[in-house]
C-alpha positions as CSV (number, residue, x, y, z in Angstrom):
1,M,-8.2,36.2,271.4
2,R,-6.7,33.7,274.0
3,P,-4.6,35.4,276.7
4,L,-0.9,35.2,276.9
5,P,1.0,32.9,277.8
6,Y,-0.9,30.0,276.0
7,V,-2.0,27.0,278.3
8,D,-0.7,24.8,275.3
9,P,1.5,26.3,272.8
10,G,1.1,23.4,270.5
11,R,3.1,20.8,268.7
12,P,4.9,22.3,265.6
13,P,6.6,20.4,262.8
14,L,10.2,20.0,263.2
15,T,11.1,19.5,259.5
16,T,12.1,22.9,257.9
17,P,12.1,26.4,259.4
18,A,9.6,27.5,256.7
19,A,7.2,24.7,257.8
20,Y,7.5,26.0,261.3
21,L,6.8,29.5,260.3
22,R,3.8,28.4,258.5
23,W,2.6,26.5,261.3
24,V,2.8,29.5,263.6
25,A,1.0,31.5,260.9
26,R,-2.1,29.0,260.9
27,R,-2.2,29.5,264.7
28,Q,-2.9,33.1,264.6
29,A,-4.6,33.0,261.2
30,G,-7.5,35.3,262.3
31,L,-5.4,37.8,263.7
32,L,-3.2,37.9,260.6
33,V,-6.1,38.4,258.3
34,A,-7.5,41.2,260.4
35,S,-4.2,43.0,260.3
36,S,-3.8,42.4,256.7
37,V,-7.1,43.8,255.8
38,A,-6.1,47.1,257.9
39,A,-2.9,47.2,256.0
40,V,-4.7,46.8,252.6
41,A,-7.1,49.7,253.4
42,S,-4.3,51.9,254.4
43,S,-2.2,51.2,251.4
44,V,-5.1,51.5,248.9
45,A,-6.1,54.9,250.6
46,M,-2.3,56.0,250.2
47,A,-2.2,54.7,246.6
48,L,-5.5,56.7,245.6
49,L,-4.0,60.1,247.1
50,P,-1.8,60.7,244.0
51,Y,-4.8,60.0,241.8
52,L,-7.2,62.4,243.8
53,L,-4.6,64.9,244.1
54,G,-3.8,64.9,240.1
55,R,-7.7,65.4,239.6
56,V,-8.1,68.2,241.8
57,V,-5.1,69.9,240.3
58,D,-6.6,69.5,236.8
59,G,-10.1,70.4,238.0
60,G,-8.8,73.7,239.6
61,L,-6.7,74.6,236.6
62,D,-9.6,74.0,234.2
63,G,-12.8,75.2,236.2
64,G,-11.3,77.2,239.2
65,L,-13.2,77.1,242.4
66,S,-15.9,74.7,241.5
67,R,-18.2,71.9,242.8
68,E,-15.6,69.4,241.3
69,L,-12.8,70.9,243.1
70,V,-14.5,70.8,246.4
71,D,-15.7,67.2,245.9
72,G,-12.1,66.2,245.1
73,C,-10.7,67.8,248.3
74,L,-13.5,66.2,250.5
75,L,-12.4,62.8,248.6
76,L,-8.8,63.5,249.7
77,L,-10.0,64.3,253.3
78,A,-11.8,60.9,253.3
79,A,-8.9,58.8,251.9
80,G,-6.6,60.5,254.5
81,L,-8.9,59.6,257.3
82,V,-9.2,56.0,256.3
83,M,-5.4,55.6,256.0
84,V,-5.2,57.3,259.8
85,V,-7.6,54.9,261.3
86,A,-6.4,51.8,259.4
87,N,-2.8,52.6,260.4
88,V,-3.7,52.8,264.1
89,V,-5.7,49.9,264.4
90,G,-3.4,47.7,262.1
91,H,-0.2,48.7,264.0
92,R,-2.0,47.6,267.3
93,W,-2.7,44.1,265.4
94,D,0.7,44.1,263.9
95,V,2.3,44.4,267.5
96,E,-0.1,41.6,268.9
97,N,0.9,39.4,265.8
98,W,4.6,40.1,267.0
99,M,4.0,39.1,270.6
100,R,2.1,35.9,270.0
101,G,4.6,34.6,267.6
102,A,7.4,35.1,269.9
103,F,5.5,34.0,273.0
104,R,4.6,31.0,271.2
105,T,8.1,30.2,270.4
106,S,9.5,30.9,273.7
107,Q,6.8,28.8,275.5
108,L,7.8,25.7,273.2
109,V,11.3,26.1,273.7
110,G,11.0,26.6,277.7
111,H,8.4,23.6,277.8
112,H,10.7,21.5,275.7
113,V,13.8,22.0,277.5
114,S,12.2,21.3,280.9
115,R,11.3,17.8,279.4
116,T,14.7,17.0,278.1
117,G,16.5,17.0,281.5
118,D,20.5,17.3,280.9
119,A,20.1,16.0,277.4
120,V,19.7,19.4,275.8
121,T,23.0,20.6,277.4
122,A,24.6,17.5,276.1
123,E,23.5,18.0,272.6
124,L,23.9,22.1,272.7
125,P,25.6,24.7,274.4
126,T,23.8,26.5,277.2
127,G,24.3,30.0,275.4
128,E,22.8,28.4,272.3
129,V,19.7,27.6,274.2
130,V,19.6,30.9,275.9
131,S,19.6,32.7,272.6
132,T,16.8,30.7,271.1
133,V,14.6,32.6,273.6
134,A,16.5,35.9,274.1
135,S,16.6,36.6,270.4
136,D,15.5,33.9,268.0
137,S,11.9,34.0,269.2
138,L,11.8,37.7,268.7
139,R,12.8,37.3,265.1
140,V,10.0,34.8,264.7
141,G,7.6,37.3,266.0
142,E,9.0,40.1,263.7
143,V,8.0,37.9,260.6
144,F,4.3,38.3,261.6
145,Y,4.8,42.1,262.4
146,V,5.7,42.7,258.9
147,T,3.4,40.3,257.1
148,A,0.4,42.5,256.9
149,R,2.6,45.6,255.8
150,F,3.8,43.0,252.7
151,V,0.5,42.2,251.9
152,G,-0.7,45.7,251.9
153,G,2.2,46.7,249.8
154,V,1.4,44.1,247.2
155,V,-2.3,45.0,246.9
156,A,-1.5,48.7,246.5
157,Y,1.1,48.0,243.8
158,L,-1.6,46.1,241.8
159,V,-3.9,49.0,242.5
160,V,-1.3,51.4,241.0
161,A,-0.5,49.3,238.0
162,A,-4.2,49.5,237.0
163,L,-4.5,53.2,237.4
164,L,-1.2,53.9,235.7
165,L,-2.0,51.6,232.8
166,S,-5.3,53.4,232.2
167,S,-3.5,56.9,232.3
168,S,-0.4,56.4,230.2
169,V,1.1,53.1,228.8
170,V,4.5,54.4,228.7
171,L,4.7,55.6,232.2
172,G,2.8,52.7,233.5
173,V,5.3,50.2,232.0
174,A,8.4,52.4,233.1
175,V,6.9,52.2,236.6
176,L,5.9,48.7,236.8
177,V,9.0,47.3,235.2
178,G,11.5,49.6,236.9
179,L,10.1,48.8,240.3
180,P,10.7,45.1,240.3
181,A,14.1,45.7,238.5
182,V,15.2,47.7,241.5
183,A,13.9,44.9,244.1
184,G,15.8,42.4,242.1
185,V,19.2,44.4,242.5
186,L,18.6,44.7,246.3
187,A,17.7,41.2,246.6
188,L,21.2,40.1,245.4
189,I,22.5,41.5,248.8
190,V,20.3,39.4,250.8
191,R,21.9,36.1,250.4
192,P,25.6,37.2,251.5
193,L,23.7,39.1,254.3
194,Q,22.1,35.9,255.5
195,R,25.4,34.0,255.5
196,R,27.1,36.7,257.4
197,Q,24.3,37.1,260.0
198,A,24.3,33.1,260.5
199,A,28.0,33.2,261.3
200,Q,27.5,36.1,263.7
201,R,24.5,34.2,265.3
202,E,27.0,31.2,265.7
203,A,29.8,33.4,267.4
204,A,27.4,35.2,269.6
205,G,25.9,32.0,270.8
206,R,29.5,30.7,271.7
207,L,30.3,33.7,273.5
208,T,27.0,33.6,275.7
209,T,27.9,30.0,276.8
210,L,31.6,31.0,277.6
211,G,30.1,34.0,279.7
212,S,27.5,31.7,281.5
213,D,30.0,28.9,282.2
214,T,32.5,31.4,283.6
215,V,30.2,33.2,285.7
216,S,28.8,29.8,287.1
217,G,32.4,28.6,288.0
218,L,34.0,31.9,289.1
219,R,34.3,30.8,292.5
220,I,36.2,27.8,291.3
221,L,38.2,29.8,289.0
222,R,39.4,32.3,291.7
223,G,40.4,29.3,293.9
224,I,42.7,28.2,291.2
225,G,43.8,31.3,289.9
226,G,42.2,30.8,286.5
227,E,40.5,34.2,286.1
228,D,42.8,35.7,283.6
229,E,42.7,32.5,281.3
230,F,39.0,32.6,281.0
231,T,39.1,36.4,280.6
232,G,41.5,35.9,277.8
233,R,39.2,33.4,276.2
234,Y,36.2,35.5,276.8
235,R,38.1,38.4,275.2
236,E,39.0,36.5,271.9
237,Q,35.6,35.3,271.4
238,S,34.3,38.7,272.0
239,Q,36.6,40.0,269.3
240,R,35.3,37.3,266.9
241,V,31.6,38.3,267.6
242,R,32.7,42.0,266.8
243,A,34.6,41.2,263.4
244,A,31.3,38.9,262.5
245,G,29.3,42.0,263.4
246,V,31.4,44.2,261.3
247,R,31.0,42.1,258.3
248,V,27.1,42.1,258.8
249,A,27.2,45.8,259.2
250,G,29.0,46.5,255.8
251,T,26.6,44.3,254.0
252,Q,23.7,45.8,255.8
253,S,25.0,49.3,255.2
254,L,25.2,48.6,251.4
255,L,21.7,47.3,251.6
256,D,20.3,50.5,253.2
257,G,22.3,52.7,250.9
258,L,21.0,51.1,247.9
259,Q,17.3,51.2,249.4
260,T,17.8,55.0,249.4
261,L,19.8,55.3,246.1
262,L,18.0,53.1,243.7
263,P,14.3,54.3,244.4
264,G,15.5,57.9,244.2
265,L,17.0,57.2,240.8
266,F,13.8,55.5,239.9
267,V,11.7,58.4,241.1
268,A,14.0,60.8,239.0
269,G,13.8,58.9,235.9
270,V,9.9,58.8,236.2
271,V,9.7,62.5,236.6
272,W,12.0,63.2,233.7
273,I,10.0,61.0,231.6
274,G,6.7,62.4,232.9
275,A,8.0,66.0,232.4
276,R,8.7,65.4,228.9
277,L,5.3,64.0,228.1
278,A,3.6,67.0,229.8
279,V,5.8,69.3,227.7
280,T,4.5,67.6,224.4
281,G,0.9,67.5,225.9
282,E,0.6,63.9,225.9
283,I,-0.4,64.2,229.6
284,T,-1.9,67.0,231.6
285,P,-0.2,68.7,234.6
286,G,-2.5,66.9,237.0
287,Q,-1.5,63.5,235.4
288,L,2.2,64.5,235.9
289,V,1.6,65.2,239.6
290,T,-0.1,62.0,239.7
291,F,2.7,59.9,238.1
292,Y,5.2,61.6,240.6
293,G,3.1,60.6,243.5
294,Y,2.9,57.1,242.4
295,A,6.5,56.9,241.7
296,S,7.3,58.2,245.4
297,F,4.5,56.0,246.7
298,L,5.6,52.9,245.3
299,T,8.9,53.3,247.1
300,E,7.0,52.4,250.1
301,P,5.8,49.0,248.9
302,L,9.5,48.6,247.9
303,T,11.0,49.2,251.3
304,A,8.3,47.0,252.9
305,A,8.9,44.0,250.5
306,T,12.7,44.5,251.0
307,N,12.3,44.7,254.8
308,A,10.2,41.6,254.6
309,V,12.7,39.7,252.8
310,H,15.5,40.9,255.3
311,V,13.3,39.9,258.4
312,V,12.3,36.6,256.9
313,T,16.0,35.8,256.1
314,R,17.0,36.5,259.8
315,A,14.1,34.5,261.1
316,L,14.9,31.4,258.9
317,V,18.3,31.4,260.6
318,G,16.9,31.9,263.8
319,V,14.3,29.1,263.4
320,G,17.0,26.5,262.2
321,K,18.5,27.2,265.8
322,I,15.1,26.7,267.6
323,L,14.5,23.6,265.8
324,R,17.8,22.2,267.0
325,V,16.6,22.6,270.4
326,L,13.1,21.2,269.9
327,Q,14.7,18.2,268.3
328,V,16.4,17.2,271.3
329,P,14.7,14.0,272.6
330,V,12.9,14.3,275.8
331,T,14.0,12.3,278.8
332,G,12.0,9.0,279.2
333,A,9.6,7.7,276.7
334,E,6.1,9.2,275.6
335,D,4.5,6.5,273.5
336,A,0.9,5.7,272.7
337,G,0.4,3.4,275.6
338,A,1.1,6.2,278.3
339,A,-2.5,7.0,279.0
340,A,-3.6,3.3,279.3
341,A,-0.7,2.7,281.6
342,S,-1.4,5.8,283.6
343,A,-5.1,4.6,284.0
344,A,-4.1,1.3,285.1
345,V,-1.9,2.7,287.9
346,A,-4.7,5.2,288.7
347,T,-7.3,2.3,288.8
348,A,-5.0,0.4,291.2
349,A,-4.8,3.5,293.5
350,G,-8.3,4.4,293.3
351,A,-11.4,4.9,291.1
352,D,-10.3,8.4,290.3
353,G,-6.4,8.1,291.4
354,S,-7.3,10.1,294.5
355,D,-5.7,9.7,298.0
356,D,-8.9,7.3,298.8
357,G,-7.1,4.5,297.1
358,R,-4.2,2.2,298.2
359,A,-0.7,3.8,297.6
360,Q,1.1,1.9,295.0
361,D,4.4,0.1,295.8
362,L,7.5,1.4,294.1
363,A,10.2,-1.2,292.8
364,D,13.6,-0.3,291.4
365,E,14.7,-3.9,289.9
366,P,18.5,-2.7,289.0
367,S,19.1,-2.1,292.9
368,G,16.6,-4.8,294.3
369,L,14.7,-1.8,296.2
370,H,11.2,-2.3,297.0
371,V,9.4,0.6,298.7
372,R,6.0,-0.2,300.5
373,G,3.2,2.0,299.3
374,G,2.6,4.6,302.0
375,A,5.6,4.1,304.0
376,V,8.7,6.4,304.6
377,T,11.9,4.5,303.6
378,A,15.4,5.5,303.9
379,L,18.4,4.8,301.7
380,V,21.8,4.5,303.4
381,S,25.1,3.8,301.8
382,A,28.7,4.2,302.6
383,D,29.0,6.0,299.1
384,P,26.4,8.7,298.9
385,D,26.6,8.7,295.2
386,E,25.0,5.1,294.9
387,T,21.9,6.1,296.7
388,A,21.6,9.5,294.9
389,R,21.7,7.4,291.7
390,I,18.9,5.2,292.7
391,A,17.1,8.2,293.9
392,T,17.4,9.8,290.3
393,R,16.5,6.7,288.7
394,L,13.3,6.5,290.6
395,G,12.2,9.8,289.0
396,L,14.0,9.1,285.5
397,L,16.2,12.1,286.1
398,G,19.1,12.2,283.7
399,R,19.8,10.6,280.2
400,E,21.7,7.8,281.8
401,H,18.5,6.3,283.3
402,E,16.4,6.2,280.0
403,Q,17.6,2.8,279.2
404,E,16.6,1.6,282.8
405,A,13.0,3.4,282.8
406,A,11.3,-0.2,282.1
407,R,13.0,-1.7,285.3
408,V,11.4,0.9,287.7
409,L,7.8,0.0,288.5
410,L,5.1,2.1,290.0
411,G,2.2,0.1,291.0
412,G,3.6,-2.8,288.9
413,V,3.7,-0.7,285.8
414,P,7.0,0.3,284.2
415,L,7.7,4.1,284.2
416,D,8.5,3.9,280.5
417,R,5.0,3.0,279.9
418,L,3.4,5.8,281.8
419,G,5.2,8.7,279.9
420,L,7.5,11.3,281.2
421,A,4.8,14.1,281.9
422,E,2.9,11.3,284.1
423,V,5.9,10.3,285.8
424,R,6.7,14.0,286.6
425,R,3.2,14.3,288.2
426,R,3.2,11.3,290.3
427,V,7.0,11.1,291.1
428,V,8.8,14.2,292.5
429,V,12.8,14.0,293.1
430,A,14.2,16.7,295.2
431,E,17.9,16.6,294.7
432,S,20.5,17.7,297.4
433,T,21.4,20.9,295.8
434,P,18.5,23.4,295.7
435,H,17.8,25.6,292.9
436,L,15.7,28.8,293.6
437,F,14.6,31.3,291.1
438,T,13.9,35.0,291.3
439,G,10.3,35.8,291.9
440,V,7.6,36.1,294.8
441,L,8.2,33.6,297.5
442,R,4.5,32.6,297.3
443,D,4.9,31.6,293.6
444,E,8.4,30.1,294.2
445,L,6.8,27.5,296.7
446,D,3.5,27.0,294.7
447,V,5.0,25.7,291.6
448,R,1.9,23.6,290.4
449,G,-0.5,26.3,291.6
450,G,-3.8,26.2,293.5
451,R,-2.3,26.1,297.1
452,T,-4.0,28.1,299.8
453,E,-1.8,30.4,302.2
454,A,-2.6,27.9,305.0
455,E,-1.1,25.1,303.1
456,L,2.0,27.1,302.1
457,L,2.6,28.2,305.8
458,G,1.9,24.4,306.9
459,A,4.6,23.2,304.5
460,M,7.0,25.9,305.8
461,A,6.3,24.8,309.2
462,T,7.1,21.2,308.3
463,A,10.5,22.2,306.8
464,D,10.8,24.4,309.8
465,A,11.5,27.4,307.5
466,Q,9.6,29.9,309.5
467,D,12.7,32.1,309.6
468,V,12.8,32.3,305.8
469,L,9.5,34.3,306.1
470,D,11.3,36.8,308.2
471,A,14.4,36.9,306.1
472,V,12.3,37.8,303.0
473,P,10.9,41.2,303.4
474,G,7.1,40.9,302.7
475,G,6.9,37.1,303.8
476,L,5.1,35.1,301.2
477,D,4.6,38.2,299.0
478,G,8.3,39.0,299.2
479,E,10.9,38.8,296.4
480,V,13.4,36.0,296.4
481,A,16.7,37.1,295.1
482,E,18.4,35.5,292.1
483,K,19.4,31.9,293.2
484,G,18.3,32.9,296.7
485,R,21.5,34.5,297.5
486,S,20.1,36.5,300.3
487,L,19.3,33.4,302.1
488,S,21.6,30.9,304.0
489,G,22.5,27.4,302.7
490,G,20.2,25.9,305.2
491,Q,17.3,28.5,304.5
492,R,17.6,27.5,300.8
493,Q,17.5,23.9,301.5
494,R,14.5,24.1,303.8
495,L,12.7,26.2,301.3
496,A,13.2,23.6,298.8
497,L,11.9,21.0,301.1
498,A,8.8,23.0,301.5
499,R,8.4,23.4,297.8
500,A,8.7,19.8,297.2
501,L,6.1,19.0,299.9
502,L,3.6,21.5,298.2
503,T,3.8,19.4,295.0
504,D,2.0,16.6,297.0
505,P,3.0,13.6,294.7
506,E,2.2,10.1,295.2
507,V,5.8,9.3,295.5
508,L,8.3,12.0,297.0
509,V,12.0,11.3,296.6
510,L,14.2,13.5,298.9
511,V,18.0,13.5,298.6
512,E,19.7,14.7,301.7
513,P,17.1,17.0,302.8
514,T,18.7,18.1,306.1
515,S,22.4,18.1,305.4
516,A,22.7,22.0,305.8
517,V,20.7,22.3,309.1
518,D,22.0,21.7,312.8
519,A,20.7,18.6,314.8
520,H,18.0,20.5,316.5
521,T,16.4,21.5,313.4
522,E,17.0,18.3,311.8
523,A,15.1,16.6,314.6
524,R,12.1,18.6,314.2
525,I,12.0,18.2,310.4
526,A,12.4,14.5,310.7
527,E,9.4,14.4,313.1
528,R,7.1,16.8,311.0
529,L,8.1,15.2,307.8
530,T,7.1,11.7,308.7
531,R,3.7,13.0,310.0
532,A,3.0,15.0,307.0
533,R,3.9,12.2,304.6
534,A,1.8,9.6,306.6
535,G,0.2,7.3,304.1
536,R,2.2,8.7,301.1
537,T,5.2,6.9,299.7
538,T,8.3,8.6,300.5
539,V,12.0,7.7,299.9
540,V,14.7,9.8,301.7
541,V,18.4,9.6,300.9
542,T,20.2,10.1,304.4
543,A,22.7,8.6,306.6
544,S,21.6,10.6,309.8
545,P,20.5,8.8,312.7
546,L,18.1,11.5,313.5
547,V,16.1,11.0,310.5
548,L,16.6,7.3,310.1
549,D,15.2,6.8,313.7
550,R,11.8,8.3,312.4
551,V,11.3,6.5,309.2
552,D,9.5,3.3,308.8
553,E,12.1,1.3,307.0
554,V,15.8,1.4,306.0
555,A,17.4,0.0,303.1
556,L,21.1,-0.4,303.2
557,V,22.8,-0.1,299.9
558,R,26.4,-1.4,298.8
559,D,27.6,-1.4,295.3
560,G,24.4,-0.4,293.8
561,T,22.4,-3.2,295.6
562,V,20.2,-3.4,298.7
563,R,21.9,-5.7,301.2
564,A,19.7,-5.3,304.1
565,V,16.3,-4.0,304.8
566,G,14.7,-3.1,308.4
567,T,14.1,-0.5,311.0
568,H,16.9,1.6,312.0
569,R,17.1,0.0,315.8
570,G,16.6,-3.4,314.1
571,L,19.6,-3.1,311.8
572,L,21.7,-1.6,314.7
573,D,20.7,-4.5,317.0
574,G,21.7,-7.0,314.2
575,A,18.1,-8.2,313.1
576,A,19.6,-8.4,309.6
577,G,22.6,-10.3,310.7
578,P,26.1,-9.3,312.3
579,A,27.7,-8.4,309.1
580,A,24.8,-5.9,308.0
581,A,24.6,-4.6,311.6
582,A,28.3,-3.9,311.7
583,E,28.5,-2.2,308.1
584,Y,25.3,-0.2,309.0
585,R,26.8,1.1,312.3
586,S,29.9,2.0,310.6
587,V,28.0,4.1,307.9
588,V,25.8,5.7,310.5
589,S,28.6,6.4,313.1
590,R,30.9,7.9,310.3
591,A,28.1,10.2,308.9
592,A,27.6,11.5,312.7
593,A,31.4,12.1,313.1
594,D,31.9,13.9,309.8
595,D,28.9,16.1,310.5
596,A,30.5,16.9,314.1
597,R,33.9,17.5,312.5
598,A,32.9,19.7,309.4
599,P,29.7,21.8,309.8
600,V,28.0,22.3,306.4
601,P,28.8,25.9,305.0
602,G,25.5,27.9,305.2
603,S,23.9,25.8,307.9
604,E,22.1,27.1,310.8
605,H,23.3,26.2,314.0
606,T,21.0,27.3,316.8
607,T,21.7,27.4,320.6
608,T,18.8,25.6,322.6
609,P,18.3,26.9,326.1
610,V,19.0,24.5,328.7
611,A,16.9,24.5,332.0
612,A,18.1,24.3,335.6
613,S,17.5,20.5,335.6
614,G,19.7,20.0,332.5
615,T,16.9,19.1,330.1
616,T,16.3,21.3,327.2
617,A,13.6,23.7,326.8
618,S,10.9,23.2,324.0
619,P,12.9,23.3,320.7
620,S,9.9,24.8,319.0
621,P,11.0,28.2,317.2
622,S,10.1,31.2,319.3
623,P,8.5,34.0,317.5
624,S,11.0,37.0,317.0
625,P,9.8,40.5,317.9
626,G,7.6,42.0,315.4
627,T,6.9,38.7,313.6
628,A,3.4,38.6,312.5
629,P,1.5,35.7,314.1
630,H,0.6,34.0,310.6
631,H,4.4,33.4,310.1
632,Q,4.4,30.9,313.0
633,P,3.8,27.1,312.5
634,P,0.2,25.8,313.5
635,A,0.1,24.6,317.3
636,D,-0.4,21.0,316.1
637,L,3.0,21.0,314.5
638,E,5.1,22.1,317.6
639,V,7.1,18.9,318.5
640,D,9.0,18.4,321.8
641,V,12.4,16.9,320.7
642,P,14.9,16.3,323.2
643,A,17.8,18.5,322.0
644,P,21.2,16.9,322.7
645,R,24.2,19.0,324.0
646,A,25.8,18.8,320.6
647,R,25.4,17.3,317.1
648,E,28.2,14.8,317.5
649,E,26.8,13.3,320.8
650,D,23.3,13.5,319.2
651,H,24.5,11.1,316.3
652,R,26.6,8.9,318.6
653,E,23.8,8.2,321.1
654,A,21.5,7.4,318.2
655,A,24.1,5.0,316.6
656,R,24.4,3.4,320.2
657,R,20.8,2.9,320.5
């Protein structure tokens, strides 16, 4: 069996819930067959117990302690052993069936949601998406948990039918007709139960959405005094979920009660008929014991069948929700020509698409931006939203950019011809707000896998994030708290920068990667970043003079269009014209003044020691007491950057230059 999780969960049909369940069943057909064989062996062994017991009773009454009685007892023991072994092995396979069905579905939803960008939240509430993994995928797995038991019950029912009719036609017909009648009555309750379960599922999904939205916006709600309003909304929706749950519980309790009452009445009727036949001598006492045993045993297949119907009913409701998520279109195009287009870019880059080839130019036709392959290019605008939109368009992030995918070219090939998966591999966009997840720091950094510890530490050094290793107990093997809440804003930002660097894409787009750090840290990051990305195409959205002075080229953007291109010093000196120079100076000077007036919350402001001569000491971070040597950056990454007296003077001086 393949280990979990699956490398590729597959591509299911998205037509109907039944088609989806059949598809999953085919993917684990071998395991289903094995568990069904075990269930059949267990059920047939259990079905033979009443028959063998009846023979033992008749043999003992007729011949006393005889060879026939001993053989009958040995057969009873053998049937019991078969039943025990088959139950133990079959239960293990049943649980594996459940896990594989549930995990495959969870992976499908997770992989698909990661490819839809924000499209899935535009189509469906967040709580609805969360519920597909938290509950609906488990319902899918439950179907395959009960499948083997249902198959075993059907086979046992047929075996018992043959044995009953061979012994007494009257009792055989009574049992074989009465049992389906009981099942039919129980089935009448399933449909209203399904409707009420679907209503409860909808209400619970809305409650989850409301709860997640309230928690994510709790700080804002407190700021505007809206806690009571949203608490009231949550309370009202919670009561709707409770009322829906009560309606489901009422129908479920009726079904459970009838599952006990009707089979009990059925067994009582069979015993009454059998007793009358035994009194008249039409059947032997042993046959009466056999028929009573069969009547009691057949309640098991009845329960299994009823439970299977109940489980499948819930699963069909859940799969309907899962299909709604899977039917949300992915961001960008995935057409048949994606592979050919990808090969064209790879051929231009090198025979195998490796670093040995020429880095490809990146062009954004809507803005007129042209990024030279292998260069570090900065985007500057008086309106940061303009450059941020260009950056997200370069990576096809957001549904609003889907229509423009054909106008963004990598190596002359439109991104919509590459396909989204290939674009994600070649172009990585790190947005300004870092998103961190719970888990081991090593895994948090190495999102694509395969990086060595030296590479992880090198990326951390480039991002000047050695202090993060000290802040997380255990260093690379320590746990990052949910959303990185134990780290400061600047630490989270630098950790996200190191994570982006470790993906080592052909094109790396960084949006305001140093907005939450002090000037000294920013200078070190700018120096190390340009060195680490030398020869690799990099786009940085920033207005910081410290970063702009390190990049190869700067593009000045106004009204969504590139107005001037040059070096930082060239634009300041008027190489692109007096008007462009004035506008550029205005942008970088205002950015410097804004940073000086209002430090970013969560940023790290360090004090750099000043020597007697008035120059600063080396800005390279000093190891704190007790810090392991491997937490320090490699020697070749230490940079001697003059540290200005304050961030405002730093930016103003850069602007004057």
